RODO-2510 file (C-alpha; in nm, 4 decimals, decimal comma):
residues 524
     n   res          X          Y          Z
     1     m     6,4593    15,9546    16,3235
     2     n     6,5486    15,8653    16,6827
     3     l     6,5596    16,1755    16,8986
     4     a     6,7953    16,0490    17,1666
     5     r     7,0306    15,8899    16,9152
     6     s     7,0587    16,2129    16,7154
     7     l     7,0986    16,4133    17,0330
     8     g     7,3785    16,1800    17,1364
     9     s     7,5623    16,2507    16,8116
    10     v     7,5192    16,6273    16,8270
    11     g     7,5470    16,6481    17,2069
    12     g     7,8670    16,4414    17,2157
    13     l     8,0466    16,6690    16,9656
    14     t     7,9033    16,9764    17,1302
    15     l     8,0307    16,8459    17,4632
    16     a     8,3771    16,7974    17,3104
    17     s     8,3675    17,1576    17,1842
    18     r     8,2574    17,2922    17,5233
    19     v     8,5197    17,0903    17,7084
    20     l     8,7826    17,2388    17,4777
    21     g     8,6255    17,5773    17,5421
    22     l     8,6573    17,5155    17,9112
    23     a     9,0237    17,4251    17,8625
    24     r     9,0687    17,7489    17,6703
    25     d     8,9053    17,9500    17,9476
    26     m     9,1303    17,7811    18,2096
    27     l     9,4370    17,8840    18,0073
    28     f     9,3005    18,2342    17,9563
    29     a     9,2403    18,2684    18,3338
    30     q     9,5947    18,1451    18,4013
    31     f     9,7668    18,3755    18,1544
    32     v     9,5400    18,6828    18,1732
    33     g     9,3275    18,6563    18,4910
    34     a     9,0404    18,8940    18,5769
    35     n     9,1374    19,2507    18,4975
    36     f     9,0962    19,5210    18,2342
    37     a     9,2549    19,3023    17,9607
    38     s     9,0096    19,0178    18,0200
    39     d     8,7192    19,2655    18,0491
    40     a     8,8190    19,4156    17,7142
    41     f     8,8291    19,0731    17,5484
    42     a     8,4919    18,9794    17,6981
    43     v     8,3406    19,2914    17,5394
    44     a     8,5155    19,2367    17,2032
    45     w     8,4006    18,8740    17,2018
    46     r     8,0423    18,9501    17,3118
    47     m     7,9131    19,0770    16,9732
    48     p     8,0682    18,7955    16,7585
    49     n     7,9546    18,5422    17,0138
    50     m     7,6043    18,6861    17,0016
    51     f     7,5988    18,6565    16,6252
    52     r     7,7151    18,2954    16,6551
    53     a     7,4185    18,2213    16,8855
    54     l     7,1746    18,4180    16,6738
    55     f     7,2724    18,2809    16,3304
    56     a     7,4614    17,9534    16,3713
    57     e     7,2355    17,8288    16,6514
    58     g     6,9204    18,0317    16,6008
    59     a     6,7716    18,2762    16,3544
    60     f     6,9060    18,1696    16,0158
    61     s     6,8574    17,8031    16,0874
    62     a     6,5046    17,8665    16,2187
    63     a     6,4061    18,0469    15,8991
    64     f     6,6147    17,8562    15,6438
    65     i     6,5772    17,4884    15,7431
    66     p     6,1931    17,4648    15,7168
    67     m     6,2004    17,6401    15,3756
    68     f     6,4917    17,4254    15,2486
    69     n     6,3180    17,1041    15,3732
    70     k     5,9995    17,2073    15,1975
    71     k     6,1887    17,2519    14,8696
    72     v     6,3690    16,9221    14,8994
    73     a     6,0558    16,7248    15,0059
    74     n     5,8217    16,8792    14,7428
    75     p     5,6943    16,5804    14,5385
    76     e     5,6270    16,8071    14,2415
    77     g     5,9798    16,9579    14,2428
    78     a     6,3270    16,8391    14,1663
    79     g     6,4200    16,7609    14,5255
    80     l     6,7711    16,8499    14,6358
    81     p     6,8500    17,0592    14,3224
    82     d     6,5580    17,2845    14,4104
    83     g     6,6934    17,3180    14,7611
    84     i     7,0402    17,4040    14,6357
    85     e     6,9009    17,6677    14,3993
    86     f     6,7197    17,8263    14,6939
    87     a     7,0393    17,8152    14,9009
    88     e     7,2317    17,9855    14,6179
    89     d     6,9704    18,2613    14,5996
    90     a     7,0002    18,3089    14,9754
    91     l     7,3810    18,3201    14,9517
    92     s     7,3739    18,5750    14,6730
    93     v     7,1992    18,8196    14,9083
    94     l     7,3585    18,7110    15,2368
    95     f     7,7247    18,7418    15,1311
    96     p     7,7298    19,1039    15,0106
    97     a     7,5119    19,2161    15,3038
    98     l     7,7543    19,0503    15,5495
    99     l     8,0571    19,1946    15,3687
   100     l     7,9106    19,5472    15,3908
   101     m     7,8200    19,5004    15,7579
   102     t     8,1769    19,3846    15,8359
   103     v     8,3320    19,6866    15,6618
   104     l     8,0989    19,9212    15,8468
   105     l     8,1795    19,7621    16,1852
   106     e     8,5517    19,7920    16,1156
   107     v     8,5072    20,1609    16,0288
   108     l     8,2703    20,2262    16,3191
   109     a     8,4479    20,0034    16,5729
   110     w     8,4815    20,2882    16,8269
   111     p     8,1063    20,3715    16,8633
   112     a     8,0127    20,0025    16,8331
   113     t     8,2461    19,9109    17,1187
   114     y     8,1257    20,2043    17,3226
   115     l     7,7606    20,0940    17,2870
   116     i     7,8288    19,7422    17,4096
   117     s     8,0541    19,8559    17,6965
   118     l     7,9233    20,2040    17,7892
   119     g     8,2849    20,3170    17,7478
   120     f     8,4115    20,1035    18,0403
   121     h     8,3674    20,2390    18,3902
   122     g     8,6803    20,4344    18,4880
   123     a     8,8807    20,3252    18,1819
   124     s     9,1484    20,5557    18,0459
   125     p     9,1480    20,6484    17,6742
   126     e     9,4348    20,4084    17,6200
   127     q     9,2484    20,1222    17,7813
   128     f     8,9338    20,1871    17,5794
   129     a     9,1400    20,2127    17,2617
   130     f     9,2768    19,8641    17,3410
   131     a     8,9178    19,7287    17,3624
   132     v     8,8393    19,8913    17,0254
   133     m     9,1452    19,7251    16,8694
   134     l     9,0373    19,3870    16,9987
   135     a     8,6899    19,4394    16,8536
   136     r     8,8394    19,5100    16,5103
   137     f     9,0201    19,1762    16,5283
   138     t     8,7003    18,9846    16,6208
   139     f     8,4435    19,1574    16,3977
   140     p     8,5230    18,9570    16,0784
   141     y     8,4055    18,6489    16,2644
   142     l     8,0476    18,7816    16,2334
   143     m     8,0577    18,7344    15,8558
   144     l     8,2328    18,3988    15,8719
   145     i     7,9958    18,2433    16,1253
   146     s     7,6889    18,3715    15,9417
   147     l     7,8095    18,1982    15,6239
   148     c     7,8715    17,8916    15,8331
   149     s     7,5075    17,9023    15,9420
   150     l     7,3942    17,8669    15,5797
   151     l     7,6160    17,5643    15,5125
   152     g     7,5344    17,4137    15,8534
   153     g     7,1612    17,4531    15,7873
   154     i     7,1954    17,2620    15,4618
   155     l     7,3883    16,9773    15,6282
   156     n     7,1377    16,9590    15,9211
   157     s     6,8518    16,9411    15,6706
   158     l     7,0307    16,6431    15,5062
   159     h     7,0520    16,4880    15,8591
   160     k     7,4282    16,5262    15,8722
   161     f     7,4025    16,6783    16,2157
   162     w     7,7468    16,5793    16,3357
   163     v     7,9351    16,7847    16,0744
   164     a     7,7946    17,1197    16,1839
   165     a     7,8206    17,0145    16,5493
   166     a     8,1923    16,9496    16,5050
   167     a     8,2708    17,2867    16,3480
   168     p     8,3001    17,4870    16,6800
   169     i     8,5756    17,2524    16,7864
   170     l     8,8009    17,4263    16,5296
   171     l     8,7391    17,7672    16,6863
   172     n     8,8397    17,6351    17,0259
   173     v     9,1466    17,4688    16,8862
   174     a     9,2569    17,7947    16,7242
   175     q     9,2138    17,9836    17,0514
   176     i     9,3940    17,7177    17,2531
   177     v     9,6887    17,7193    17,0064
   178     a     9,7083    18,0988    17,0365
   179     l     9,7204    18,0748    17,4174
   180     l     9,9745    17,7936    17,4303
   181     f    10,2162    17,9206    17,1704
   182     f    10,1690    18,3011    17,1669
   183     h    10,1140    18,3896    17,5333
   184     t    10,3532    18,6290    17,6988
   185     h    10,4044    18,7638    18,0506
   186     e    10,2064    19,0677    17,9413
   187     p     9,8218    19,0128    17,9616
   188     l     9,7540    19,2769    17,6949
   189     s     9,9720    19,1013    17,4404
   190     t     9,8232    18,7614    17,5170
   191     t     9,4740    18,9019    17,4861
   192     r     9,5590    19,0531    17,1451
   193     y     9,6612    18,7146    17,0029
   194     q     9,3424    18,5612    17,1499
   195     a     9,1299    18,8133    16,9596
   196     i     9,3098    18,7352    16,6348
   197     s     9,2512    18,3639    16,6883
   198     v     8,8742    18,4219    16,6922
   199     t     8,8704    18,5202    16,3254
   200     v     9,1219    18,2458    16,2371
   201     g     8,8888    17,9917    16,3991
   202     g     8,5920    18,1263    16,2057
   203     a     8,7784    18,0766    15,8780
   204     l     8,8616    17,7185    15,9743
   205     q     8,4951    17,6502    16,0523
   206     l     8,3866    17,7844    15,7147
   207     l     8,6403    17,5727    15,5252
   208     w     8,5353    17,2611    15,7197
   209     l     8,1643    17,3103    15,6377
   210     a     8,2350    17,3998    15,2750
   211     q     8,4346    17,0753    15,2330
   212     a     8,1547    16,8747    15,3941
   213     c     7,8927    17,0296    15,1589
   214     w     8,1195    16,9535    14,8630
   215     a     8,1481    16,5896    14,9762
   216     s     7,7641    16,5738    15,0003
   217     h     7,7307    16,6961    14,6398
   218     v     7,6135    17,0381    14,7511
   219     r     7,8212    17,2875    14,5594
   220     l     7,6943    17,6408    14,5891
   221     k     7,7790    17,8931    14,3255
   222     v     7,8277    18,2627    14,4053
   223     k     7,6103    18,4666    14,1687
   224     r     7,4657    18,8094    14,1359
   225     p     7,2118    18,8989    14,4084
   226     t     6,8728    18,7464    14,3391
   227     i     6,5838    18,8850    14,5441
   228     n     6,2914    18,6630    14,4501
   229     a     5,9767    18,5821    14,6430
   230     e     6,1422    18,3008    14,8410
   231     v     6,4407    18,5174    14,9400
   232     k     6,2050    18,7942    15,0485
   233     r     6,0148    18,5519    15,2645
   234     l     6,3414    18,4196    15,4160
   235     m     6,4500    18,7763    15,4981
   236     r     6,1086    18,8485    15,6568
   237     l     6,1455    18,5397    15,8753
   238     i     6,5080    18,5972    15,9779
   239     g     6,4465    18,9308    16,1589
   240     p     6,1850    18,8039    16,4027
   241     a     6,3694    18,4752    16,4471
   242     a     6,6872    18,6624    16,5400
   243     a     6,5020    18,8463    16,8113
   244     g     6,3242    18,5327    16,9299
   245     a     6,6295    18,3024    16,9304
   246     g     6,8602    18,5633    17,0703
   247     a     6,6779    18,6770    17,3849
   248     v     6,9396    18,5264    17,6139
   249     q     7,2262    18,6751    17,4073
   250     f     7,0613    19,0198    17,3973
   251     n     7,0106    18,9971    17,7737
   252     l     7,3815    18,9095    17,8201
   253     l     7,4751    19,2018    17,5980
   254     v     7,2667    19,4359    17,8138
   255     s     7,4156    19,2870    18,1290
   256     t     7,7712    19,3236    17,9943
   257     a     7,7130    19,6854    17,8980
   258     l     7,5673    19,7763    18,2402
   259     a     7,8405    19,5881    18,4199
   260     t     8,1182    19,7701    18,2331
   261     g     7,9512    20,1000    18,3001
   262     l     7,8523    20,0598    18,6634
   263     l     8,0723    19,7954    18,8284
   264     p     8,4418    19,7853    18,9127
   265     h     8,7106    19,6285    18,6883
   266     g     8,6992    19,2522    18,6910
   267     s     8,3195    19,2319    18,7198
   268     v     8,2721    19,1769    18,3455
   269     s     8,5288    18,8955    18,3664
   270     y     8,3502    18,7311    18,6596
   271     i     8,0304    18,7325    18,4505
   272     y     8,2195    18,6119    18,1410
   273     y     8,3842    18,3158    18,3158
   274     a     8,0561    18,2226    18,4904
   275     d     7,8710    18,2354    18,1591
   276     r     8,1313    18,0149    17,9917
   277     l     8,0746    17,7409    18,2487
   278     n     7,6979    17,7943    18,2349
   279     q     7,7281    17,7341    17,8586
   280     l     7,8591    17,3795    17,9118
   281     p     7,5227    17,2139    17,9919
   282     l     7,3479    17,4617    17,7619
   283     g     7,5664    17,3519    17,4693
   284     l     7,5423    16,9856    17,5481
   285     i     7,1651    16,9702    17,5973
   286     g     6,9949    17,2846    17,4678
   287     i     7,1823    17,3393    17,1436
   288     g     7,1826    16,9641    17,0675
   289     l     6,8094    16,9366    17,1191
   290     g     6,7342    17,2524    16,9246
   291     t     6,9485    17,1397    16,6315
   292     v     6,7735    16,8004    16,6152
   293     l     6,4178    16,9074    16,7022
   294     l     6,3693    17,1782    16,4357
   295     p     6,4277    16,9600    16,1227
   296     t     6,2582    16,6611    16,2915
   297     i     5,9385    16,8490    16,3867
   298     s     5,9435    17,0360    16,0560
   299     h     5,9591    16,7043    15,8654
   300     q     5,6793    16,5509    16,0824
   301     l     5,4481    16,8495    16,0375
   302     g     5,5268    16,8593    15,6659
   303     r     5,3772    16,5108    15,6234
   304     g     5,0827    16,5834    15,8489
   305     a     5,2026    16,3782    16,1501
   306     d     5,0986    16,6305    16,4163
   307     a     5,0716    16,3655    16,6880
   308     e     5,4281    16,2530    16,6183
   309     a     5,5493    16,6127    16,6389
   310     m     5,3838    16,6590    16,9791
   311     a     5,5306    16,3301    17,1026
   312     t     5,8740    16,4442    16,9848
   313     q     5,8469    16,7670    17,1825
   314     n     5,7325    16,5760    17,4927
   315     r     6,0383    16,3557    17,4754
   316     g     6,2564    16,6571    17,4082
   317     l     6,1267    16,8248    17,7237
   318     e     6,1771    16,5063    17,9222
   319     l     6,5359    16,4681    17,8077
   320     a     6,6036    16,8396    17,8715
   321     l     6,4745    16,8250    18,2260
   322     f     6,6511    16,4931    18,3030
   323     f     6,9862    16,6559    18,2366
   324     t     6,9140    17,0185    18,3292
   325     l     6,7589    16,9962    18,6748
   326     p     7,0572    16,8216    18,8370
   327     a     7,2995    17,0494    18,6541
   328     t     7,1158    17,3530    18,7918
   329     v     7,1232    17,2258    19,1494
   330     a     7,4892    17,1270    19,1234
   331     l     7,6017    17,4643    18,9845
   332     v     7,4018    17,6617    19,2407
   333     i     7,5346    17,4656    19,5374
   334     c     7,8910    17,3925    19,4149
   335     g     7,9537    17,6972    19,1928
   336     v     8,2432    17,8339    19,4033
   337     p     8,4333    17,5040    19,4456
   338     i     8,3885    17,4184    19,0748
   339     i     8,5238    17,7593    18,9702
   340     a     8,8121    17,7275    19,2150
   341     g     8,9064    17,3873    19,0781
   342     l     8,8915    17,5053    18,7177
   343     f     9,0293    17,8601    18,7172
   344     q     9,2042    17,9406    19,0478
   345     h     9,5621    17,9364    18,9183
   346     g     9,8164    18,1901    18,8035
   347     q     9,6614    18,5331    18,7578
   348     f     9,3195    18,4096    18,8871
   349     d     9,3107    18,4183    19,2672
   350     a     9,0693    18,2959    19,5407
   351     a     8,8775    18,6249    19,5517
   352     d     8,8170    18,5989    19,1769
   353     a     8,6991    18,2374    19,2212
   354     l     8,4532    18,3397    19,4945
   355     k     8,2937    18,6195    19,2918
   356     t     8,2825    18,4144    18,9708
   357     g     8,1205    18,1273    19,1628
   358     q     7,8546    18,3598    19,2961
   359     a     7,7832    18,4876    18,9453
   360     l     7,7645    18,1263    18,8242
   361     a     7,5089    18,0388    19,0922
   362     a     7,2924    18,3342    18,9828
   363     f     7,3192    18,2362    18,6132
   364     s     7,2370    17,8737    18,6876
   365     i     6,8945    17,9521    18,8376
   366     g     6,7861    18,0139    18,4792
   367     l     6,9564    17,7093    18,3235
   368     p     6,6328    17,5121    18,2731
   369     s     6,4805    17,8188    18,1062
   370     y     6,7773    17,8707    17,8709
   371     i     6,7469    17,5101    17,7537
   372     l     6,3637    17,4923    17,7379
   373     v     6,3682    17,7899    17,5010
   374     k     6,5665    17,5684    17,2592
   375     v     6,3042    17,2941    17,3026
   376     l     5,9931    17,5060    17,2698
   377     t     6,0799    17,7453    16,9895
   378     p     6,1005    17,4742    16,7211
   379     g     5,7278    17,4258    16,7770
   380     y     5,6833    17,7781    16,6366
   381     y     5,9607    17,7832    16,3753
   382     a     5,8536    17,4497    16,2190
   383     r     5,5160    17,6166    16,1588
   384     h     5,6853    17,9192    15,9997
   385     d     5,5927    18,1405    16,2945
   386     t     5,8948    18,3513    16,3898
   387     r     5,6954    18,6523    16,5087
   388     t     5,5468    18,5089    16,8271
   389     p     5,8857    18,4126    16,9774
   390     m     6,0082    18,7545    16,8751
   391     r     5,7332    18,9292    17,0718
   392     f     5,8034    18,7204    17,3780
   393     a     6,1796    18,7826    17,3426
   394     m     6,1176    19,1591    17,3336
   395     i     5,9189    19,1333    17,6559
   396     s     6,1958    18,9223    17,8055
   397     i     6,4569    19,1850    17,7103
   398     g     6,2455    19,4569    17,8701
   399     v     6,2110    19,2491    18,1897
   400     n     6,5890    19,1909    18,1886
   401     l     6,6648    19,5617    18,1583
   402     v     6,4339    19,6540    18,4464
   403     l     6,5722    19,3746    18,6684
   404     n     6,9332    19,4694    18,5777
   405     l     6,8756    19,8267    18,6822
   406     a     6,7118    19,7116    19,0069
   407     l     6,9677    19,4419    19,1022
   408     i     7,3048    19,5533    18,9668
   409     l     7,3934    19,7945    19,2466
   410     p     7,2723    19,5963    19,5479
   411     l     7,3947    19,2555    19,4145
   412     q     7,6943    19,3867    19,2135
   413     h     7,8375    19,1111    18,9881
   414     m     7,5452    18,8781    19,0800
   415     g     7,2803    19,1217    18,9664
   416     p     7,3116    19,0940    18,5851
   417     p     7,3260    18,7112    18,5827
   418     l     7,0235    18,6852    18,8093
   419     a     6,8312    18,9328    18,5935
   420     t     6,9127    18,7270    18,2827
   421     a     6,7978    18,4050    18,4545
   422     l     6,4642    18,5535    18,5682
   423     a     6,3985    18,7193    18,2293
   424     s     6,4600    18,3897    18,0526
   425     t     6,2116    18,2162    18,2867
   426     v     5,9450    18,4724    18,1858
   427     n     6,0216    18,3976    17,8192
   428     v     5,9802    18,0205    17,8664
   429     w     5,6489    18,0579    18,0478
   430     m     5,5069    18,2672    17,7595
   431     l     5,6336    18,0207    17,4945
   432     y     5,4889    17,7202    17,6766
   433     h     5,1540    17,8861    17,7624
   434     t     5,0956    17,9970    17,4011
   435     l     5,1882    17,6610    17,2458
   436     r     4,9441    17,4940    17,4848
   437     k     4,6692    17,7441    17,4201
   438     r     4,6996    17,6931    17,0432
   439     g     4,6783    17,3176    17,0838
   440     h     5,0322    17,2666    16,9519
   441     f     5,1622    17,1175    17,2730
   442     e     5,0158    16,9128    17,5555
   443     a     5,2231    16,7414    17,8218
   444     d     5,1499    16,3708    17,8064
   445     s     5,0955    16,1469    18,1111
   446     r     5,4547    16,0248    18,1055
   447     l     5,6005    16,3775    18,1158
   448     r     5,3600    16,4909    18,3855
   449     r     5,4568    16,1920    18,6001
   450     r     5,8329    16,2345    18,5441
   451     i     5,8767    16,6052    18,6172
   452     p     5,8096    16,5965    18,9979
   453     r     6,0200    16,2811    19,0335
   454     l     6,3130    16,4376    18,8508
   455     a     6,2820    16,7411    19,0799
   456     i     6,2887    16,5217    19,3924
   457     a     6,5932    16,3312    19,2634
   458     s     6,7760    16,6607    19,1856
   459     v     6,7043    16,7997    19,5340
   460     a     6,8327    16,4754    19,6917
   461     m     7,1513    16,5134    19,4915
   462     g     7,1783    16,8780    19,6030
   463     v     7,1525    16,7821    19,9739
   464     a     7,4252    16,5261    19,9263
   465     l     7,6530    16,7703    19,7466
   466     y     7,6037    17,0262    20,0213
   467     w     7,7740    16,7884    20,2653
   468     i     8,0244    16,6361    20,0199
   469     a     8,1590    16,9619    19,8724
   470     p     8,3558    17,0724    20,1812
   471     m     8,5365    16,7399    20,1824
   472     t     8,6718    16,8004    19,8319
   473     n     8,7762    17,1652    19,8914
   474     p     9,1406    17,0724    19,9924
   475     y     9,1834    16,8979    19,6597
   476     l     9,0648    17,1872    19,4427
   477     t     9,3930    17,3821    19,4614
   478     g     9,7445    17,2889    19,3621
   479     s     9,8550    17,0888    19,0564
   480     i     9,6199    17,0313    18,7649
   481     l     9,6024    16,6573    18,8405
   482     r     9,5067    16,7264    19,2020
   483     r     9,2365    16,9717    19,0974
   484     a     9,1083    16,7324    18,8279
   485     g     9,0853    16,4545    19,0860
   486     g     8,8908    16,6720    19,3289
   487     l     8,6465    16,7845    19,0588
   488     f     8,6010    16,4286    18,9324
   489     a     8,5274    16,3055    19,2850
   490     l     8,2721    16,5881    19,3368
   491     c     8,0980    16,5259    19,0029
   492     a     8,1038    16,1432    19,0406
   493     a     7,9498    16,1637    19,3872
   494     g     7,6717    16,3944    19,2659
   495     g     7,6066    16,1778    18,9567
   496     a     7,5879    15,8591    19,1626
   497     v     7,3429    16,0083    19,4107
   498     y     7,1252    16,1443    19,1279
   499     a     7,1241    15,8091    18,9434
   500     i     7,0199    15,6238    19,2592
   501     a     6,7528    15,8820    19,3396
   502     c     6,6127    15,8589    18,9868
   503     l     6,5786    15,4800    19,0191
   504     l     6,4286    15,5001    19,3692
   505     t     6,1702    15,7644    19,2708
   506     g     6,0964    15,6135    18,9280
   507     a     6,2051    15,9352    18,7557
   508     f     6,4052    15,7290    18,5111
   509     v     6,4080    15,3471    18,4899
   510     l     6,6296    15,0920    18,3228
   511     d     6,3669    15,0206    18,0543
   512     d     6,4064    15,3804    17,9358
   513     v     6,7589    15,3006    17,8167
   514     k     6,6136    15,0383    17,5784
   515     l     6,3509    15,2873    17,4671
   516     i     6,6129    15,5561    17,3944
   517     i     6,8318    15,3197    17,1956
   518     g     6,5352    15,1820    17,0033
   519     r     6,3358    15,3679    16,7478
   520     g     6,0186    15,5600    16,7942
   521     t     5,8520    15,6965    17,1037
   522     r     5,5771    15,5750    17,3327
   523     n     5,3534    15,7403    17,5760
   524     a     5,3076    15,5850    17,9189
***
């Protein structure tokens, strides 16, 4: 497999999904703004979104894909039929468990919402009841997206990466349709329809993946629960993997809960909008690399090609840093003008843009860490080790909680994002250090040479943006075409400076394009 080519397929579709998500957030900011209604939706959406990250992009795939690949690749077995039988056994246990969990969450929506919001600081009983109602609309998405993770894991194992990568587009389409055709002049009503669209989008995703599995001759049958040795092992792996893969999501959940309990109305929305933009490079690079690396490294280790697996991770780190370092610098320096150009319209005013941009800058400090977690954890999961990332994630969550409590009052809406960024950095350092100590990863000469050059190129771009950004400010308000033109000019200028700096420093050269397009990897 060619890493960059597969990343291009997954990353392109993920980018399309995130761009649609950005369009959805722009509409939401226009019709709802930053107030109690948007805070309530951010809380109601936090738990389903966390499950999406944990299962669809993390825990279930981390545990299921190596086991499914081993079944399919077993020379003494029946190949794909053995894998399908294992998937059916997993479904027989997963489906009733998810159904029971959904029913319990619907019944216990009030305490569940209270736990993730601390009851909302200063909210009236009527306002909190509205948040509980929104949560009941979104909770079924947890079951739907978890089932999607099973079908997506099968398709990724069959190297049909693009199918699962395209599924989130349907969720964004459902939410955009709800905003365009069901918005009203009343933010509470608009937010209600938006919550309903979350579950509708989940159902569309499940139908899309089921049809793709059917077309690939994978037709799972629902049968009575079967808890055999393989299913028990899968269940043992999922728990630690959920904690390991979900450190960032758990940290965001903690940050949201503390913000709702300790900060004024609107603060949760500032953090929500900032996180949505922060998710754009994370989705394009981190999720794409994580999706491709796990089955690739798992397959390489399965046939004893340890050197190939290490080379694959080196190239994964190189690609991650090539895209992430400039994105980090750009979002830190230009966070406020970018937010103004995207969201400052309708109910979302200049003060909201300023505070959201500040939260975005704090989040973006940890952007390399968020993405490197996706690159490093496959080195553990492909070796069936889900417990080590879990231990590190627990430490990261503890660090996040301490930093949140220390920073939230003096830094207000910037405190929780900065705490999340720093905690994620601690997590990455532990993951990297342990892989290296075990002999499972060693930075090759090419990677060691490229990292400082990429950093220099990113700093050069940042200096240029610092002087260019004020020139584009007049074009970041007004009509959507005017704002789009201003943002395009800002991004194009930064991209051009970065590209020139990469060539001048040797961080990335023209021959690398041929290498990426071609097959295989080489070490310099």
